C-alpha positions in Angstrom: 300.8 29.6 230.4 301.7 30.1 234.1 305.5 30.0 234.6 307.7 29.6 237.6 311.4 30.1 237.5 313.2 28.0 240.1 316.9 28.4 240.8 318.5 25.6 242.8 321.4 26.7 245.0 323.6 25.0 247.6 327.0 25.4 249.2 328.5 22.2 247.8 331.1 23.4 245.3 334.6 22.0 246.1 336.3 24.0 243.3 334.8 27.3 244.5 333.7 27.1 248.1 330.8 29.4 249.0 330.1 29.9 245.3 326.4 31.2 245.6 327.5 34.0 247.9 330.6 35.0 246.0 330.7 38.8 245.5 330.1 40.0 241.9 330.0 43.7 241.5 328.8 44.2 245.1 326.1 41.6 245.2 326.2 37.8 245.9 326.2 35.7 242.7 322.9 34.0 243.5 321.3 37.5 243.8 322.8 38.4 240.4 321.1 35.2 238.9 317.8 36.1 240.5 318.1 39.6 239.0 318.6 38.1 235.5 315.7 35.7 235.9 313.4 38.5 237.1 314.4 40.7 234.1 313.2 37.9 231.8 309.7 38.9 232.8 308.3 35.3 232.7 306.8 35.2 236.1 307.6 34.4 239.7 311.3 33.7 240.6 312.2 31.7 243.6 315.6 30.2 244.7 315.4 26.6 246.1 318.1 26.1 248.7 319.1 23.9 251.6 321.3 26.7 253.2 319.9 29.3 255.5 322.6 31.8 254.6 321.6 31.7 251.0 318.0 32.2 251.9 318.7 35.1 254.2 320.9 36.8 251.5 318.1 36.6 248.9 315.5 37.9 251.3 317.7 40.8 252.3 317.9 41.8 248.6 314.1 41.5 248.0 314.0 38.1 246.4 312.1 34.9 247.3 313.7 31.7 248.6 312.3 28.4 249.8 314.1 25.9 252.0 314.4 22.3 250.7 315.9 19.1 252.0 319.6 18.4 252.3 319.6 15.0 250.6 318.4 15.7 247.1 320.6 13.9 244.5 320.0 16.5 241.8 318.7 20.0 241.1 315.6 18.6 239.4 314.6 16.8 242.6 315.2 20.1 244.5 313.1 22.2 242.3 310.3 19.6 242.3 310.1 19.8 246.1 310.1 23.6 245.9 307.3 23.4 243.3 305.1 21.3 245.5 305.7 23.7 248.4 305.1 26.8 246.4 302.2 25.6 244.3 300.4 22.8 246.0 297.2 23.4 243.9 298.9 22.9 240.6 298.3 26.3 239.1 301.8 26.5 237.6 302.0 24.9 234.2 305.7 25.4 233.3 308.8 25.3 235.4 312.0 26.8 234.3 315.1 25.4 236.0 317.8 28.1 235.9 321.2 27.1 237.3 322.5 29.3 240.1 325.9 29.8 238.6 324.9 31.8 235.6 325.2 35.4 236.9 325.7 37.0 233.4 323.0 35.1 231.5 321.0 37.4 229.2 317.3 37.5 230.1 316.5 36.9 226.4 318.1 33.4 226.7 315.8 32.6 229.6 312.9 33.6 227.5 314.1 31.6 224.5 314.0 28.3 226.4 310.2 28.4 226.2 310.2 28.5 222.4 310.1 24.7 221.8 306.8 24.5 223.7 305.1 25.9 220.6 304.9 22.2 219.8 302.5 20.5 222.3 304.4 17.2 221.9 307.5 18.7 223.6 307.9 17.6 227.2 311.1 19.3 228.1 312.7 22.4 226.4 316.3 23.4 226.4 319.0 25.4 224.5 321.9 24.7 222.2 324.6 26.7 220.5 326.6 25.6 217.4 330.2 24.9 218.3 332.7 27.2 216.5 335.9 26.5 218.6 337.7 23.4 217.6 338.7 22.6 221.2 335.1 22.4 222.3 334.5 19.6 219.8 336.7 17.2 221.7 336.4 18.6 225.3 334.4 16.2 227.5 333.4 19.0 229.7 331.4 20.5 226.8 328.2 18.4 226.5 327.1 17.9 223.0 323.4 17.7 221.9 322.9 15.3 219.0 319.6 16.2 217.4 317.4 16.0 214.4 316.5 19.4 212.8 312.9 20.6 213.2 313.5 23.9 211.6 316.2 26.6 211.2 316.4 27.2 215.0 315.1 24.0 216.5 316.4 20.5 217.2 314.7 17.4 218.5 317.2 15.9 221.0 318.2 12.3 220.2 321.1 12.0 222.5 323.5 14.0 224.8 327.1 13.1 225.2 330.5 14.2 226.3 332.1 12.6 223.3 332.5 14.2 219.9 329.3 13.5 218.1 327.8 13.0 215.6 330.5 11.7 213.3 331.0 13.2 209.8 330.6 16.6 208.2 328.2 19.1 209.7 327.6 21.2 212.8 328.1 20.1 216.4 326.0 21.6 219.2 327.0 22.7 222.7 324.2 22.0 225.1 323.3 24.7 227.6 321.9 23.3 230.8 318.9 25.5 231.1 315.6 23.6 231.1 311.9 24.3 230.9 309.5 21.5 232.0 305.8 21.0 231.5 304.7 20.3 235.1 303.6 16.7 234.3 306.9 16.0 232.6 308.9 17.2 235.7 306.8 15.1 238.0 307.3 12.0 235.8 311.0 12.8 235.4 311.8 12.9 239.2 309.8 9.7 239.7 312.1 7.7 237.4 315.2 5.9 238.7 318.6 6.9 237.2 319.0 5.3 233.8 321.9 3.3 232.4 323.1 5.9 229.9 322.6 8.7 232.5 324.9 6.9 234.9 327.5 6.1 232.2 327.6 9.7 230.7 326.9 11.4 234.0 324.1 13.4 232.2 320.8 13.5 233.9 318.8 14.5 230.8 319.4 11.1 229.3 317.0 9.6 231.9 314.2 11.5 230.1 315.2 10.3 226.7 315.6 6.7 227.8 312.1 6.9 229.2 310.7 8.1 225.9 310.2 11.7 226.8 310.7 14.3 224.2 313.3 17.1 224.6 313.5 19.9 222.0 316.2 22.5 221.9 316.1 26.1 220.6 319.3 27.0 218.8 320.7 30.3 220.2 323.9 32.2 219.5 325.8 32.5 222.8 326.8 30.2 225.6 326.4 32.0 229.0 329.3 32.0 231.4 329.0 29.3 234.0 331.0 30.0 237.2 332.6 26.8 238.1 336.1 27.8 239.2 338.0 30.9 240.5 339.0 32.1 236.9 335.3 32.0 235.9 334.4 34.1 238.9 337.0 36.7 237.9 335.6 36.7 234.3 332.1 37.4 235.7 333.5 40.2 237.9 335.2 41.8 235.0 332.0 41.7 232.9 330.1 43.5 235.6 332.8 46.0 236.1 332.8 46.7 232.4 329.1 47.2 232.4 329.3 49.5 235.4 332.0 51.5 233.5 329.7 52.0 230.6 326.7 53.1 232.7 
């Protein structure tokens, strides 16, 4: 299986201006993410961006970047443009979409997102973690994956929601927004218009489910730190400082 890891990055954050280039342990955050992606050892890693400053930063640190249009409505559209530019002959079979604000993600988590592709019927693969903190069960910022068990570490996604679901006794799962697409699935996905449930929940992955595409999730044990606000950035800096202190 030929893999390509694409990391969409743009300077659009209002809560944390200039987020991709924020310093974490002496390197820009987007470079830290590229380091983690490369350490996963799955194949070529490229950042897809609409900002020259981001591209230049990556090139100066030895990583690849490709320029994309300014007007993409989502990261999925951005990575599809990048895929066509980087691989016009269609050699890449699997595209991993790694968010550019996960500077502390463990390389093993990136590898685990491919596990659901053991089933050839799976179109899109992702990750989920069982919720253990009560506050996350009712937090609308924590997206829940409602799924049917396929095995001890695998779910078939039936729905994604910001609500507390499903009802009743049993585990709830925190969805991690890391995706792997079969190439044909990504091409189909970006050709579809936004769906009613996607618009209502503000969750792009519902478009795939409403179109009858199959999403399976590997159950993992840790939620990676997403840097969305200044306090998240300080947490990431502290994690890297602690690692440096142990080295």
